[in-house]
C-alpha positions as YAML, in Angstrom:
chain: A
units: angstrom
residues:
- id: 1
  name: MET
  ca: [-7.29, -19.76, 24.01]
- id: 2
  name: LYS
  ca: [-6.80, -16.05, 23.39]
- id: 3
  name: GLN
  ca: [-5.56, -15.07, 19.95]
- id: 4
  name: PHE
  ca: [-2.59, -12.71, 19.89]
- id: 5
  name: SER
  ca: [-1.28, -10.30, 17.32]
- id: 6
  name: GLY
  ca: [0.87, -11.60, 14.48]
- id: 7
  name: GLY
  ca: [3.22, -8.61, 14.75]
- id: 8
  name: TRP
  ca: [5.58, -8.70, 11.79]
- id: 9
  name: LEU
  ca: [3.65, -11.61, 10.30]
- id: 10
  name: SER
  ca: [0.55, -9.40, 10.15]
- id: 11
  name: LEU
  ca: [2.47, -6.39, 8.84]
- id: 12
  name: GLN
  ca: [4.20, -8.31, 6.07]
- id: 13
  name: ASN
  ca: [0.92, -9.84, 4.95]
- id: 14
  name: SER
  ca: [-1.16, -6.68, 5.23]
- id: 15
  name: ASN
  ca: [-2.25, -4.43, 2.40]
- id: 16
  name: PRO
  ca: [0.03, -1.43, 1.81]
- id: 17
  name: GLN
  ca: [-1.23, 1.91, 3.09]
- id: 18
  name: PRO
  ca: [-1.94, 4.55, 0.45]
- id: 19
  name: ILE
  ca: [-0.04, 7.82, 0.83]
- id: 20
  name: ALA
  ca: [-2.70, 10.13, -0.67]
- id: 21
  name: PRO
  ca: [-5.02, 10.29, 2.39]
- id: 22
  name: TYR
  ca: [-2.16, 11.82, 4.39]
- id: 23
  name: LEU
  ca: [-0.14, 13.74, 1.80]
- id: 24
  name: SER
  ca: [-2.17, 15.65, -0.77]
- id: 25
  name: PHE
  ca: [0.69, 16.98, -2.87]
- id: 26
  name: VAL
  ca: [4.50, 17.10, -2.91]
- id: 27
  name: LYS
  ca: [7.03, 18.76, -5.18]
- id: 28
  name: CYS
  ca: [10.81, 19.07, -5.20]
- id: 29
  name: GLN
  ca: [13.56, 21.10, -6.79]
- id: 30
  name: PHE
  ca: [17.21, 20.25, -7.15]
- id: 31
  name: ALA
  ca: [19.46, 22.14, -9.61]
- id: 32
  name: GLY
  ca: [16.83, 22.14, -12.36]
- id: 33
  name: PRO
  ca: [13.13, 22.98, -12.60]
- id: 34
  name: VAL
  ca: [10.47, 22.21, -10.01]
- id: 35
  name: ILE
  ca: [9.17, 18.63, -10.26]
- id: 36
  name: ASN
  ca: [5.57, 17.93, -9.23]
- id: 37
  name: ALA
  ca: [5.31, 14.33, -8.05]
- id: 38
  name: GLN
  ca: [2.57, 12.13, -9.50]
- id: 39
  name: ILE
  ca: [0.65, 9.33, -7.81]
- id: 40
  name: GLN
  ca: [1.71, 5.93, -9.14]
- id: 41
  name: TYR
  ca: [1.28, 2.31, -8.15]
- id: 42
  name: SER
  ca: [4.85, 1.11, -7.86]
- id: 43
  name: ASN
  ca: [6.15, -2.46, -7.94]
- id: 44
  name: VAL
  ca: [9.62, -1.40, -6.75]
- id: 45
  name: PHE
  ca: [8.90, 0.67, -3.62]
- id: 46
  name: ASN
  ca: [8.78, -2.55, -1.61]
- id: 47
  name: ASN
  ca: [11.47, -4.40, -3.59]
- id: 48
  name: PRO
  ca: [15.17, -3.51, -3.65]
- id: 49
  name: THR
  ca: [16.39, -3.68, -7.21]
- id: 50
  name: GLY
  ca: [19.80, -5.03, -6.24]
- id: 51
  name: GLY
  ca: [18.29, -7.72, -4.02]
- id: 52
  name: ALA
  ca: [19.07, -6.03, -0.68]
- id: 53
  name: TRP
  ca: [18.53, -2.65, 0.92]
- id: 54
  name: VAL
  ca: [21.49, -0.36, 1.61]
- id: 55
  name: ASP
  ca: [21.73, 2.50, 4.11]
- id: 56
  name: SER
  ca: [20.01, 5.65, 2.96]
- id: 57
  name: PRO
  ca: [22.30, 8.59, 2.18]
- id: 58
  name: ILE
  ca: [19.58, 11.14, 2.96]
- id: 59
  name: VAL
  ca: [20.03, 13.64, 5.77]
- id: 60
  name: ILE
  ca: [17.91, 16.64, 6.67]
- id: 61
  name: ASN
  ca: [19.90, 19.65, 5.52]
- id: 62
  name: ASP
  ca: [18.07, 22.43, 7.37]
- id: 63
  name: GLU
  ca: [15.20, 22.93, 9.80]
- id: 64
  name: PRO
  ca: [11.81, 22.62, 8.07]
- id: 65
  name: THR
  ca: [9.68, 25.72, 7.64]
- id: 66
  name: VAL
  ca: [5.98, 26.40, 7.13]
- id: 67
  name: ASN
  ca: [5.06, 28.58, 4.15]
- id: 68
  name: ALA
  ca: [1.63, 30.14, 3.72]
- id: 69
  name: ILE
  ca: [0.29, 29.16, 0.29]
- id: 70
  name: ASN
  ca: [-1.59, 32.45, -0.09]
- id: 71
  name: GLY
  ca: [0.70, 34.53, 2.11]
- id: 72
  name: SER
  ca: [1.14, 37.37, -0.39]
- id: 73
  name: HIS
  ca: [-2.63, 38.04, -0.35]
- id: 74
  name: ASN
  ca: [-3.60, 36.92, 3.15]
- id: 75
  name: ALA
  ca: [-1.77, 38.70, 5.96]
- id: 76
  name: THR
  ca: [-3.31, 36.45, 8.63]
- id: 77
  name: ASP
  ca: [-2.04, 33.28, 6.95]
- id: 78
  name: LEU
  ca: [1.40, 34.85, 6.58]
- id: 79
  name: LEU
  ca: [1.55, 35.88, 10.24]
- id: 80
  name: GLN
  ca: [0.38, 32.46, 11.39]
- id: 81
  name: SER
  ca: [3.05, 30.71, 9.33]
- id: 82
  name: GLN
  ca: [5.67, 33.05, 10.81]
- id: 83
  name: ALA
  ca: [4.36, 32.26, 14.30]
- id: 84
  name: MET
  ca: [4.59, 28.50, 13.62]
- id: 85
  name: ASN
  ca: [8.20, 28.91, 12.49]
- id: 86
  name: ALA
  ca: [9.03, 31.05, 15.53]
- id: 87
  name: GLN
  ca: [7.40, 28.80, 18.14]
- id: 88
  name: THR
  ca: [7.98, 25.27, 16.83]
- id: 89
  name: LEU
  ca: [11.36, 23.58, 16.56]
- id: 90
  name: MET
  ca: [10.45, 21.27, 13.69]
- id: 91
  name: ALA
  ca: [13.67, 19.24, 13.54]
- id: 92
  name: ASN
  ca: [16.79, 18.70, 15.64]
- id: 93
  name: TYR
  ca: [19.51, 17.07, 13.58]
- id: 94
  name: GLY
  ca: [22.56, 18.25, 15.52]
- id: 95
  name: THR
  ca: [25.29, 15.93, 16.73]
- id: 96
  name: SER
  ca: [23.97, 16.17, 20.30]
- id: 97
  name: VAL
  ca: [20.88, 14.24, 19.14]
- id: 98
  name: PRO
  ca: [21.10, 10.43, 18.68]
- id: 99
  name: PRO
  ca: [21.27, 9.55, 14.97]
- id: 100
  name: GLN
  ca: [18.07, 7.52, 15.26]
- id: 101
  name: LEU
  ca: [16.10, 10.70, 16.11]
- id: 102
  name: ARG
  ca: [17.52, 13.01, 13.46]
- id: 103
  name: GLY
  ca: [14.77, 11.99, 11.07]
- id: 104
  name: LEU
  ca: [12.00, 13.03, 13.48]
- id: 105
  name: VAL
  ca: [10.14, 16.18, 12.40]
- id: 106
  name: TYR
  ca: [7.14, 18.11, 13.68]
- id: 107
  name: LEU
  ca: [5.05, 19.52, 10.83]
- id: 108
  name: TYR
  ca: [1.63, 21.11, 10.41]
- id: 109
  name: ASN
  ca: [-1.49, 19.69, 8.79]
- id: 110
  name: ASN
  ca: [-4.29, 21.39, 6.84]
- id: 111
  name: PRO
  ca: [-7.48, 20.65, 8.79]
- id: 112
  name: THR
  ca: [-10.04, 22.51, 6.62]
- id: 113
  name: GLN
  ca: [-8.43, 24.40, 3.76]
- id: 114
  name: SER
  ca: [-5.08, 24.09, 2.00]
- id: 115
  name: LYS
  ca: [-3.12, 26.87, 3.71]
- id: 116
  name: TRP
  ca: [0.32, 25.53, 4.69]
- id: 117
  name: MET
  ca: [3.17, 23.90, 2.82]
- id: 118
  name: SER
  ca: [5.91, 22.28, 4.89]
- id: 119
  name: GLN
  ca: [9.31, 22.81, 3.28]
- id: 120
  name: ILE
  ca: [12.22, 20.47, 4.01]
- id: 121
  name: LYS
  ca: [15.67, 20.40, 2.43]
- id: 122
  name: PHE
  ca: [17.20, 16.94, 2.06]
- id: 123
  name: ASN
  ca: [20.81, 16.23, 1.18]
- id: 124
  name: LEU
  ca: [21.18, 13.12, -1.01]
- id: 125
  name: GLY
  ca: [24.96, 13.27, -1.09]
- id: 126
  name: ALA
  ca: [27.21, 13.18, -4.15]
- id: 127
  name: ASN
  ca: [25.79, 10.11, -5.91]
- id: 128
  name: ASN
  ca: [23.22, 10.27, -8.69]
- id: 129
  name: TYR
  ca: [19.77, 8.69, -8.35]
- id: 130
  name: ASN
  ca: [17.38, 7.90, -11.16]
- id: 131
  name: LYS
  ca: [14.36, 7.04, -9.03]
- id: 132
  name: LEU
  ca: [12.80, 8.97, -6.17]
- id: 133
  name: GLN
  ca: [9.53, 7.91, -4.58]
- id: 134
  name: ILE
  ca: [7.62, 8.79, -1.41]
- id: 135
  name: GLY
  ca: [5.20, 6.41, 0.28]
- id: 136
  name: ILE
  ca: [4.19, 5.08, 3.69]
- id: 137
  name: MET
  ca: [7.31, 3.58, 5.28]
- id: 138
  name: GLU
  ca: [5.66, 0.39, 6.54]
- id: 139
  name: SER
  ca: [4.38, -0.38, 3.04]
- id: 140
  name: ALA
  ca: [7.97, -1.20, 2.07]
- id: 141
  name: VAL
  ca: [7.77, -4.55, 3.89]
- id: 142
  name: THR
  ca: [4.39, -5.62, 2.50]
- id: 143
  name: ARG
  ca: [3.80, -7.74, -0.57]
- id: 144
  name: GLY
  ca: [1.90, -4.89, -2.17]
- id: 145
  name: ASP
  ca: [-1.73, -4.92, -3.26]
- id: 146
  name: VAL
  ca: [-3.30, -7.72, -5.32]
- id: 147
  name: HIS
  ca: [-1.06, -6.62, -8.19]
- id: 148
  name: GLY
  ca: [2.05, -6.34, -6.00]
- id: 149
  name: ASN
  ca: [1.98, -2.53, -6.12]
- id: 150
  name: VAL
  ca: [2.29, 0.25, -3.51]
- id: 151
  name: GLN
  ca: [0.79, 3.72, -3.90]
- id: 152
  name: VAL
  ca: [3.56, 6.33, -3.98]
- id: 153
  name: TYR
  ca: [4.38, 9.80, -5.20]
- id: 154
  name: ASP
  ca: [6.88, 9.40, -8.03]
- id: 155
  name: PHE
  ca: [9.23, 12.17, -9.23]
- id: 156
  name: GLY
  ca: [10.22, 10.70, -12.58]
- id: 157
  name: THR
  ca: [13.64, 9.62, -13.82]
- id: 158
  name: GLY
  ca: [15.96, 12.29, -12.38]
- id: 159
  name: PRO
  ca: [18.88, 12.43, -12.03]
- id: 160
  name: PHE
  ca: [18.64, 13.53, -8.42]
- id: 161
  name: THR
  ca: [21.73, 14.53, -6.45]
- id: 162
  name: GLY
  ca: [22.90, 16.94, -3.78]
- id: 163
  name: VAL
  ca: [20.49, 19.17, -1.85]
- id: 164
  name: GLY
  ca: [16.84, 19.24, -2.90]
- id: 165
  name: THR
  ca: [14.00, 21.38, -1.57]
- id: 166
  name: PHE
  ca: [10.76, 19.48, -0.95]
- id: 167
  name: ASP
  ca: [7.35, 21.06, -0.32]
- id: 168
  name: PHE
  ca: [4.70, 18.89, 1.35]
- id: 169
  name: LEU
  ca: [0.97, 19.62, 1.47]
- id: 170
  name: PHE
  ca: [-0.46, 17.47, 4.26]
- id: 171
  name: GLY
  ca: [-4.15, 16.74, 4.73]
- id: 172
  name: GLU
  ca: [-6.34, 16.64, 7.85]
- id: 173
  name: TYR
  ca: [-4.56, 13.85, 9.72]
- id: 174
  name: VAL
  ca: [-3.04, 14.65, 13.14]
- id: 175
  name: GLY
  ca: [-0.52, 12.36, 14.81]
- id: 176
  name: PRO
  ca: [2.47, 10.14, 13.93]
- id: 177
  name: LEU
  ca: [3.14, 9.31, 10.30]
- id: 178
  name: ASN
  ca: [6.16, 7.40, 8.98]
- id: 179
  name: ILE
  ca: [7.08, 8.45, 5.47]
- id: 180
  name: GLY
  ca: [9.54, 6.45, 3.36]
- id: 181
  name: ILE
  ca: [11.69, 8.21, 0.75]
- id: 182
  name: ARG
  ca: [12.97, 5.57, -1.66]
- id: 183
  name: LEU
  ca: [16.03, 6.19, -3.79]
- id: 184
  name: GLU
  ca: [17.45, 4.09, -6.60]
- id: 185
  name: SER
  ca: [21.02, 4.88, -7.64]
- id: 186
  name: THR
  ca: [22.35, 4.62, -11.17]
- id: 187
  name: THR
  ca: [24.30, 1.59, -9.90]
- id: 188
  name: ASN
  ca: [21.09, -0.18, -8.73]
- id: 189
  name: GLN
  ca: [21.53, 0.51, -5.01]
- id: 190
  name: SER
  ca: [18.13, 0.74, -3.29]
- id: 191
  name: SER
  ca: [17.54, 2.62, -0.05]
- id: 192
  name: ILE
  ca: [14.66, 4.07, 1.97]
- id: 193
  name: PHE
  ca: [14.94, 6.99, 4.38]
- id: 194
  name: GLU
  ca: [12.44, 7.02, 7.23]
- id: 195
  name: LEU
  ca: [11.01, 10.50, 7.82]
- id: 196
  name: ARG
  ca: [9.25, 10.19, 11.17]
- id: 197
  name: CYS
  ca: [6.61, 12.91, 11.09]
- id: 198
  name: PHE
  ca: [4.33, 14.11, 13.83]
- id: 199
  name: LEU
  ca: [1.62, 16.18, 12.22]
- id: 200
  name: LEU
  ca: [0.41, 18.99, 14.43]
- id: 201
  name: GLN
  ca: [-3.01, 20.65, 14.34]
- id: 202
  name: ALA
  ca: [-2.64, 23.94, 12.47]
...
């Protein structure tokens, strides 16, 4: 008899995917200083603190842009980043788009050298959050590694609120990538926003 896929059974019992092979670096800035996220092995990314997940408050606040890392010294990099921004509609979050597709973004990778940062502004709403983590979305339904942990980028203790600017440095990967942005409110409400990325060849 042919053996078939376990589907969700296989996903839930699989090892979590690490984020670092896809995302080399990420930083954010809200009202205060810039925060450089650090790789951690989290035991809460895949576990809602309050016992159940709630709807994520996150919305994309503006169309993403590509910024040349060395644009002030490399005119070619600067022009190419401007061409990417001019030619590529990286997000479409208007009311004419179904809500399920408003988290779909088209961003650029870094195939050989680190040249491009993708900048996205997220609105977290009016509530305060004391935990902000970024990992692979599907890892949120796994049991974690042998220690129950999931590799994430962690931004520290916050508080995080309102509109924040995030800069992503992607690696060589091209294709679909589901990123999960986990928030923990000061009232122990846990949520994950699915950022559906398609990484384009730069």
